[in-house]
MARBA-3410 file (N, C-alpha, C, O; in Angstrom, 1 decimal):
74
-53.4,-52.9,-124.6,-53.9,-54.1,-125.2,-52.8,-55.2,-125.2,-51.7,-54.9,-125.6 ~ -53.1,-56.4,-124.8,-52.2,-57.4,-124.7,-52.1,-58.1,-126.1,-53.1,-58.4,-126.7 ~ -50.9,-58.5,-126.5,-50.7,-59.2,-127.7,-50.7,-60.7,-127.5,-50.0,-61.2,-126.6 ~ -51.5,-61.4,-128.2,-51.6,-62.8,-128.1,-50.4,-63.5,-128.9,-49.9,-63.0,-129.9 ~ -50.0,-64.7,-128.4,-48.9,-65.4,-129.1,-49.2,-65.6,-130.6,-48.3,-65.5,-131.4
-50.4,-65.9,-130.9,-50.7,-66.1,-132.4,-50.5,-64.8,-133.2,-50.1,-64.9,-134.3 ~ -50.8,-63.6,-132.5,-50.5,-62.4,-133.2,-49.0,-62.2,-133.5,-48.6,-61.7,-134.5 ~ -48.2,-62.5,-132.4,-46.8,-62.4,-132.6,-46.3,-63.3,-133.7,-45.4,-63.0,-134.4 ~ -46.8,-64.5,-133.8,-46.5,-65.5,-134.8,-46.8,-64.9,-136.2,-46.0,-65.0,-137.1 ~ -47.9,-64.3,-136.3,-48.3,-63.6,-137.6,-47.4,-62.5,-138.0,-47.0,-62.4,-139.1
-47.1,-61.7,-137.0,-46.2,-60.5,-137.2,-44.8,-61.0,-137.6,-44.2,-60.5,-138.5 ~ -44.3,-62.1,-136.9,-43.0,-62.6,-137.2,-43.0,-63.3,-138.6,-42.0,-63.1,-139.4 ~ -44.1,-63.9,-139.0,-44.2,-64.5,-140.3,-44.1,-63.4,-141.4,-43.5,-63.6,-142.4 ~ -44.8,-62.3,-141.2,-44.8,-61.2,-142.1,-43.4,-60.6,-142.2,-43.0,-60.3,-143.3 ~ -42.8,-60.4,-141.1,-41.4,-59.9,-141.1,-40.5,-60.8,-141.9,-39.7,-60.4,-142.7
-40.6,-62.1,-141.6,-39.7,-63.1,-142.2,-39.9,-63.1,-143.8,-39.0,-63.3,-144.5 ~ -41.2,-62.9,-144.2,-41.5,-62.9,-145.6,-40.8,-61.7,-146.2,-40.3,-61.8,-147.4 ~ -40.8,-60.6,-145.5,-40.2,-59.3,-146.1,-38.7,-59.4,-146.1,-38.0,-58.8,-146.9 ~ -38.1,-60.2,-145.1,-36.7,-60.3,-145.0,-36.1,-61.3,-146.1,-35.8,-62.4,-145.7 ~ -36.1,-60.8,-147.3,-35.8,-61.7,-148.4,-34.4,-62.3,-148.3,-34.1,-63.4,-148.8
-33.4,-61.5,-147.8,-32.0,-62.1,-147.7,-31.7,-62.8,-146.4,-30.6,-63.3,-146.2 ~ -32.7,-62.9,-145.5,-32.5,-63.7,-144.3,-31.6,-63.2,-143.3,-31.0,-64.0,-142.5 ~ -31.3,-61.9,-143.3,-30.4,-61.3,-142.3,-31.0,-60.8,-141.1,-30.3,-60.1,-140.3 ~ -32.3,-61.1,-140.8,-33.0,-60.7,-139.7,-33.2,-59.2,-139.6,-33.4,-58.6,-138.5 ~ -33.1,-58.5,-140.7,-33.3,-57.1,-140.8,-34.1,-56.8,-142.1,-33.9,-57.6,-143.1
-34.9,-55.8,-142.1,-35.5,-55.4,-143.4,-34.9,-54.1,-143.9,-34.9,-53.1,-143.2 ~ -34.4,-54.1,-145.1,-33.9,-52.9,-145.7,-35.0,-52.2,-146.4,-36.1,-52.7,-146.5 ~ -34.7,-51.0,-146.9,-35.7,-50.2,-147.5,-36.3,-50.9,-148.8,-37.5,-50.7,-149.0 ~ -35.5,-51.5,-149.5,-36.0,-52.2,-150.7,-37.0,-53.3,-150.3,-38.0,-53.5,-150.9 ~ -36.6,-54.1,-149.3,-37.4,-55.2,-148.8,-38.8,-54.6,-148.3,-39.8,-55.2,-148.5
-38.6,-53.5,-147.6,-39.8,-52.9,-147.0,-40.8,-52.4,-148.1,-42.0,-52.5,-148.0 ~ -40.2,-51.8,-149.1,-41.0,-51.3,-150.2,-41.8,-52.5,-150.9,-43.0,-52.4,-151.2 ~ -41.1,-53.6,-151.0,-41.7,-54.8,-151.6,-42.9,-55.3,-150.7,-43.9,-55.7,-151.2 ~ -42.7,-55.3,-149.4,-43.7,-55.7,-148.5,-44.9,-54.7,-148.6,-46.1,-55.2,-148.6 ~ -44.7,-53.4,-148.7,-45.7,-52.5,-148.8,-46.5,-52.6,-150.1,-47.7,-52.4,-150.1
-45.8,-53.0,-151.2,-46.5,-53.2,-152.4,-47.5,-54.4,-152.3,-48.5,-54.4,-152.9 ~ -47.1,-55.4,-151.5,-48.0,-56.6,-151.3,-49.2,-56.2,-150.4,-50.3,-56.6,-150.7 ~ -48.9,-55.4,-149.4,-50.0,-55.1,-148.4,-50.9,-54.0,-149.0,-52.1,-54.0,-148.7 ~ -50.4,-53.1,-149.7,-51.1,-52.0,-150.3,-50.7,-51.7,-151.7,-49.7,-50.9,-151.9 ~ -51.3,-52.3,-152.7,-50.9,-52.2,-154.1,-50.8,-50.7,-154.6,-50.1,-50.5,-155.6
-51.5,-49.8,-153.9,-51.5,-48.4,-154.4,-50.4,-47.6,-153.7,-50.2,-46.4,-154.1 ~ -49.7,-48.1,-152.7,-48.7,-47.3,-152.0,-47.5,-47.1,-153.0,-46.9,-48.0,-153.5 ~ -47.1,-45.9,-153.1,-46.0,-45.5,-153.9,-44.7,-45.7,-153.1,-44.7,-45.7,-151.9 ~ -43.6,-46.0,-153.8,-42.3,-46.2,-153.2,-41.9,-45.0,-152.3,-41.2,-45.2,-151.3 ~ -42.2,-43.8,-152.7,-41.8,-42.6,-152.0,-42.5,-42.6,-150.6,-41.9,-42.3,-149.6
-43.7,-43.0,-150.6,-44.5,-43.1,-149.3,-43.9,-44.2,-148.4,-43.7,-44.0,-147.2 ~ -43.6,-45.4,-149.0,-43.0,-46.5,-148.3,-41.7,-46.1,-147.7,-41.3,-46.5,-146.6 ~ -40.9,-45.3,-148.4,-39.6,-44.9,-148.0,-39.7,-44.0,-146.8,-38.9,-44.1,-145.8 ~ -40.7,-43.1,-146.8,-40.9,-42.2,-145.6,-41.4,-43.0,-144.4,-40.9,-42.8,-143.3 ~ -42.2,-44.0,-144.6,-42.7,-44.9,-143.5,-41.5,-45.6,-143.0,-41.3,-45.8,-141.7
-40.6,-46.1,-143.8,-39.4,-46.8,-143.4,-38.6,-46.0,-142.4,-38.2,-46.5,-141.4 ~ -38.4,-44.8,-142.8,-37.6,-43.8,-141.9,-38.3,-43.7,-140.6,-37.6,-43.7,-139.5 ~ -39.6,-43.6,-140.6,-40.3,-43.5,-139.3,-40.2,-44.7,-138.4,-40.1,-44.6,-137.2 ~ -40.2,-45.9,-139.0,-40.1,-47.1,-138.3,-38.7,-47.4,-137.8,-38.5,-48.0,-136.7 ~ -37.7,-47.0,-138.5,-36.3,-47.2,-138.2,-35.9,-46.3,-137.0,-35.2,-45.3,-137.3
-36.4,-46.6,-135.8,-36.2,-45.7,-134.7,-34.7,-45.6,-134.2,-34.4,-44.5,-133.7 ~ -33.9,-46.6,-134.5,-32.5,-46.5,-134.1,-31.6,-45.9,-135.2,-30.4,-45.7,-135.0 ~ -32.2,-45.6,-136.3,-31.6,-44.9,-137.4,-30.3,-45.6,-137.9,-29.3,-45.0,-138.3 ~ -30.4,-47.0,-138.0,-29.3,-47.7,-138.5,-29.5,-48.1,-140.0,-28.7,-48.8,-140.6 ~ -30.6,-47.6,-140.6,-30.9,-47.9,-142.0,-31.5,-49.3,-142.2,-31.6,-49.7,-143.4
-31.9,-50.0,-141.2,-32.5,-51.3,-141.3,-33.6,-51.3,-140.2,-33.6,-50.6,-139.2 ~ -34.6,-52.2,-140.5,-35.7,-52.3,-139.5,-35.5,-53.7,-138.9,-35.6,-54.7,-139.6 ~ -35.3,-53.8,-137.6,-35.3,-55.0,-136.8,-36.7,-55.5,-136.5,-37.6,-54.7,-136.6 ~ -36.8,-56.7,-136.0,-38.1,-57.2,-135.7,-38.8,-56.4,-134.6,-40.0,-56.2,-134.6 ~ -38.0,-56.0,-133.6,-38.6,-55.1,-132.5,-39.2,-53.9,-133.0,-40.3,-53.5,-132.7
-38.5,-53.2,-133.9,-39.1,-52.0,-134.5,-40.3,-52.3,-135.4,-41.3,-51.6,-135.3 ~ -40.2,-53.4,-136.1,-41.4,-53.8,-137.0,-42.6,-54.1,-136.1,-43.7,-53.6,-136.4 ~ -42.4,-54.9,-135.1,-43.5,-55.3,-134.2,-44.1,-54.1,-133.6,-45.4,-54.0,-133.5 ~ -43.3,-53.1,-133.1,-43.8,-51.9,-132.4,-44.7,-51.1,-133.4,-45.8,-50.7,-133.1 ~ -44.2,-51.0,-134.6,-44.9,-50.3,-135.7,-46.2,-51.0,-136.0,-47.3,-50.4,-136.1
-46.1,-52.3,-136.3,-47.3,-53.0,-136.7,-48.4,-53.0,-135.7,-49.6,-52.9,-136.0 ~ -48.0,-53.1,-134.4,-49.0,-53.0,-133.3,-49.5,-51.6,-133.0,-50.4,-51.4,-132.2 ~ -48.8,-50.6,-133.6,-49.2,-49.3,-133.4,-48.9,-48.7,-132.0,-49.5,-47.8,-131.5 ~ -47.9,-49.3,-131.4,-47.5,-48.9,-130.0,-46.5,-47.7,-130.1,-46.1,-47.2,-129.1
END
């Protein structure tokens, strides 16, 4: 499935919203905050496990590429 430019804009906007400190990376605390906004019932422990799954390069941060891949389910 091809991603439309507007979808990429939406994904980038969501990423930027989560990136509270503006370092172009999402830390685990920022990710937990995003998950609380998207799913009010998600517990921090579940969000932390998701974070580890998304952080494919294992640097302890989620970059936009990792986030986009996860969000699109690729």
